[in-house]
C-alpha positions, 0 to 999 in steps of 0.5 A: 412479492413472492418468496422467489422474487424476494430470493432473487433480489437478496441473491442479487443484492449479495452477488453485487456485494461480492462483485465489489469487494473482488474489484475493490481487492484488485487495485494494488495500491492505495493512497492517503494524500501521498503519491502512489504509482503501480504497475503490475507488483511494483509500486513507486511511493513518496511518503512525505512527514513523520507518520505518513501511511500508504497502503502498497500491493495489500500492505500498509507502509508507514514513514516513521521519520528520517534522520541524517539521510536514513529513512525509518519505515514500517511494512508487514509487522517489520520495522526498518531503515534504508539510505538512498539507493539501498535495498531492504525487506519489510515484511512481504515487501521488497523497499528500495530507497531511490530519494530521501530529504528531510521530510520525504522519501521515494522508493520502489516496493515490490512483492518477494 
């Protein structure tokens, strides 16, 4: 194999890695066994159980706990609490808690 051929193979492999990283960063939401559904820059998220986590719009969103109808959430280094219908800012995310049960919260997360 000539040095030019080796260079082309290394360059192609490097390009594929860059393309893979670029494509994976385009996904707005990911999840770890929790319900996340995104459209544009807004995601609907359901977190169940203390310590539940999801990756939303490039930010880790965590459910710290629920007590007396108030969910405590962490996002972007901020800790916030919300009740049903309440909107709060948590780091770079704007969260609106729509449904809170004794062990789960359903909310909408958006940037800004």
